[in-house]
N, C-alpha and C positions, 0 to 999 in steps of 0.2 A: 766110335764103337758101333753105332747103328750101321754105318757103311760096311764095316768089316763083317758084321753079322749077316747082313741081308743082300749084299751085292751079288752073291753067287746064286741066289734063289731064282729058279725059273719054272714056269708052268705053262702048259697049253690050256687055256681057259675053256671050261665047258659052259660057262654062263656069259652074260653080256656085261657084267660089272667087274669088280676086282676078283681075282683068283687068290693067289698067294698074298696079294695086297691086303686082304682082310686081316690075316694073322699078323702081318708086319705092322699095319696100322694099330691093331689092338695091343700087341706087345709094347709098342712104343708109347701108346697112350697110358697104359697101366703103369709103366715105369715112371711116368711123370706125376702120378698121383701122390698126394702127401702120405706120410707114413701111416697116419691114423686110418686112412681109407684102405691102404693095402692090408693093414691088419684086420680091418672090418671084413674085407673079402676073404682073407685067408686062402685056403686051397682053391676056392671058387675062382680066384684070379687066373689060375692056370687054365681052367675050363673056359673061362670067358675069352681067352686068347687062343683057344685051340678047338675044343669040341663044340663050342657054342658060337663060332664065328659066322656060320652060314646056315642057320636052322631053316630060314625061309626058302633057301635054295633046295634043301632036302625035302621040304614040304610041297614044293611047286607041283601044281596039278593034283593036289591031294594025295601025293605018293606016300606020305607019312601021316596017317590019321592020328598017330600018337602025338603029333606036334600041333594038332588043332588048337589046343589050349593056349599056345604061345603065338600062333600065326593067324588067328581069326578073331581080332578084337571086335567086341559087340558095338552096335550103334554107329558104324561107319564102314564105308566101302573103300578099301585101301589096296594099292599096290605097294608092297613092302620093299620096293626097290627104287621108287621114284618120288619126286616131289608131287604130292597129291593136292587137290583143291584144298584151300585153307580150312574149311569147316571140318572135313574128314581128317585132314592131316593133323591139326591141333587136337582134335578129339582122340585120335589114335595115340598120339604122343602122351597126352594126359593119362590115358589108360595104362600105358606101359610104365610111366613113372609111378603111378599109384600101385600097380602090381609089384614093382620092385620094392617100394617102401613097405608094403604089407608083408612080403616074404621076409625081408630083412628084420622087420620088427617081430616076426614070428620065429626068428632064429634060423631060417632056412636060406642061407646065402647061396647055396647051389641052385635052388629054384629061382631065386632072384637073378642069378647070373644068366639063366636062360632067357628071361624076359629082357634083361639088359642087353644080352647078345643080339636079340632081334632088333631092338631099338638102335643099337650101334650100327649094325649092318645096314639098316634102313637109312641111316645118316651117311654111311660111307659110299654106298652105290652111286649116288648122284655126283660124287667127286671124281668118278672114273670117266675118262673121255668117251669110252664106248657107251656106258650107260646114259650119259648125258645126251648123246646123239641118238641112241635108240628111242628116246622119248620124243623124237621128231623135230627138235630144234634145228639140227643139221642131219641130213641123211646121206647114205653112201653114194647114191646116184649123183646128188648135187656136188658132193666133194670130188667125185671122179670127173665131173665136167669142169670144175674150177681148177683142180690139180690133177690132170690126167697122169696115169702111171706110165713110166717108161716100159717098153716092150717086155723086158725081163722081169717086171714086177706086176704084171697084169693079174697074176693068180691071187694076189694078196687081198684080203679084206682090209679096209681102212679102219673099221669101227668094231668089228666083232672079234671075239676071243679066238676062235679056232682059225688058224692061218691068218690071224689078224695082226695089226701093228699098234693098235691103241693101247695094248698092255701085253708085254711079253714076260712079265713076272720078274723083272730085274730092276732093282732099286739101289741107289747109293745115297743114303740119307746123311745129312750133316750131323756132326756130333754136338748138338745143341740141346740145352735144357729149355723146358717150357713150363710155366706155372699156369695150371688150368684156371679158367675163369668160371665164376658162378653165373649161370644163365637164368636163375629164378629161385625164389624162396617159397613159392607155392606151386602146386601142380599147374595151375592156369598160367602163371607168369613164366614158368619154365617152358611150357608148351609153346607159348608165343615166341620166345627167344630161340628155342631149338628149331622151330619151323623156319625162322628167318636164317639161322645158321645153315640149315639144309639148303635153302635157296642160294645162299652165298657159295656153298660147295658146288652147286650146279653151274653157277655163273663162272666160277674159277675153272671148272672142267671145260666149259665152252671156249674159254679164252685160250686153251692149250691145243685145241684140235688142229688148227691150221699149221701151227708150228710142228706138231708131231708128224702129221701127214707129209708136209713139205720135206722135212729132214729125212724121213724114212724113204721117200721116193727119190729125192735128188741130193741128199747129203750122205753123211756116213753114220747116222744114227745117234751121234753124241748128244746133239741138242734134244732129240726126242727122249732119250734116257733121262736127261736132266729135267725135262718137263714132267715125265711120269714120276720121277722121284720127288719133285716138288709137290705134285698132287697128293702123293702118299703122305708126305711130311705134313702138309697143311691139313689133310684129312685127319691125321693123327691128333692134331691140336683140337679139332672139333670134337672128335671122339673122347678125348680127355676131358673136355668141357662137359660133355653129356654125362659121362660116368661120374665126374666130380659133383655135378649138380644133383644127379639122382641120389647119390650117397649122402650128400649134405642135407637134402630134404628128408631122407629116411632117418638120419640121425638128429634132425632139427638142430644143426650146427652151422652157423654162418659167421664168418669174420666180418667185422664192422666195415672194413674198406670194401670188401666184395659186395656187401649189401647196399652200401651207399651209392655205388656205381649204378645200381638198378633203379634208384629213386628218380633220376632225371636222365632220360635216354635221348641222345641226339637223333632227330628224325632221320638223318642220313645214314645212321647205322642200319636202317631198314631198307630193303629194296622196294622201289615203287612199283605200281602196276603198269607203268608206261611201256608201251611197245612201239612207239613212234609218234610222230605228230610234228606240228610246226607252229611257230609263233611269228611275231613281227621281227624285222631285221633289228639287230644283228643276230638274234637268236633263231632265225628261220633255219629249219632242218636240224638244228641242235637247240631245242626249245628250253632246256634247262641244264644247269651244271650243279653237281653236288660239291659243296664246300669251295666254290669258286664262282666268279662272275666273268662276263665279257665287257669289253669296252666297245665303242662304235666300230672299231676295225677288227673285232674278234680276237684281240689280245686277251689272254686269260689273266684275270686279276683276283686278288684275295677278296674275301667277303668283308665289305666295309659299308658304313653308313655315315652321313653327316651327323655331328653331335653339337651340343651347345658350345663346346670348347674345342671344336675341330673334328677331324676324322676319327671314327671309332672302329677299331679292328675287331673282328670276330673270327674265331677258329673254325666254326661250323656253320652250315646254313645252305640255302639254295639260291643261286642266281637264276633269274627267269625272265623270259620275254613276256610281252603283253600284246594281245590277250592269250592266255594259256590256262590250262587246268591240269594239275598234277595230283594223282590219287594214290593213297596208300591204304591197303586193306589190313585191318587188325583183327585178331581173334585169339582167344575168346574175349568178348567185351568184359570190362571190369578190371583188366590188368592195368590200363592207364585211365586216369580220371580226367586229366585236362591236357590240352595242347597250348603252347605259347610260342610267340616269336616276336622279334623286333623287326618291323617292316618299313620299307622306304625305298628310295632310289639311290643307286650307287653314287658316290661323290663325283664320279667322272661324267655322270649324265648332264646333258646340256639343258638350257633354259626351257626347251620345248617339251620336257618330260612331265607326265602326270598320270598316276595310276591309282586305282582303287583296289584294295586288298580284301579278299573275301575268304572265309573259312566255311566250308560246307561239311556237315556231318550227316552221313546217310542220305545225301542228296539235298538236304535242307540247309538254308543259310543259318549258321550258328554265330557268326561274328563278322563285322565289316569295319574297316578303317579306311579313311580317305575321302576324297582324293588327296594324295600326297604329291606335291610338286617337287621337281628337282631342286636340290639344295636344302629342303626342309629336314629337320631332325627326324630320325626314326621314331616310330610309335609302337607301343605294345598292342598286340592282338592276342586274345585268349578265347578258348572255346572249351566247354565241358564235353566229355565223351560219355556215351552210354555205358551202363553197368552190365550189359549182357548182349548176347547175339554177335553177329558179324558187324564190325564197325568200318565204314569207309570214311576216310579223312581226305578232303580235297582242298588243295591250295589253289586259289583262283586269282589271277591278275586281270583286271578289266581296264582297257585303254580308255582314258577320258577323251571325249570328242575334241578334236583339234590338236591333240598332243602328238609329238613326234615319236614314231616307233623306234627310231634310232637312239632316242634318249630315254625310252621307257625301260631302263636297265633295273628291273625290279629285284629287290633283295629280301629274302626271308632269313634274317640273321638269327643265330642262336635258336633255331627251330627245335623245340624240345617236347618230348612226351613225358608227362609226370605220372609216376606210378600211384595207383590208388592205395589207400591204407590197407594193410593186411594183418 
């Protein structure tokens, strides 16, 4: 159904993010909402997917002062098209969620849809390959050096809308259903998880850039269209999550299963602050793996630890070399109360391995376990997290003197953030 409805849509984009994509994303997301939320929105659902898809674009440069109320959140400096620094980003997201809730509770769903439309657009733009690159992670000049255009395609922009290839407004979406996920039960909790979802959108867009450019320059465009369609479809899921969460908070209505999922959040659901680095062999140049580990020959292994009765398997966690430090930034403080993990050396580690595990919170040591030698059972490490401010959580592995870096196959198994009472 989605493919038949949207495959023929085309637009020359005047902005650097999605053009027609916003309405496609929004229509798709709203169709996935539960019936009670569609009834809550009523006629405002149509406006949310049409008139209110791009209010911040209309407001750009102060062109529409009548939109100041929706596009100038207080107490933070924002670009409502990008992933902003975490303090401003989560503050702005909290403000939009609060405004949506206040307007719905006042009975003005149309006004609520305007604030929700800006928030959704802000989530959707980083999922566009062009927006992701405009923010400087990859630029047009660098791409043209790595993937030079053939002579007949030199005129095209790689990343920008006008005469560009990053989005030509044509999508073929799968006819699949999606059940929106709750991202928070309070404004603060929702802001934390929505911010992380926005970062995942940007990461997803970055992963598509080379494929789109390569196919448009040297292929027939089929793969590029598939990638754009995938970005739109995945972005629609995130938008559905955001709308579902905002309306659930406004109605103070949460299903038990949705709520329980937020009580214990795997650390690897979040993106770390890591932008490169190195550890000892075999983790050198790839200093950590999410939900996996290395052996001494860099074969990828599942997360495991020795146990009293044999090897224990874990679904989630971080495999890491030593010495290394991996940081996650959380905001606002108070969403999570504690961090816990089972730590030790992977069963494949040889006799020469020995590592001390340290958790730092805001730069200060909060918990230490070890040294733990190869073959020893995993041990619990726990740390309390602050109730306010910006929180930095750092997982540190320290190589014990005389130990073998090839056998220091450190594992943070079942690394989990536990939600504070709300």
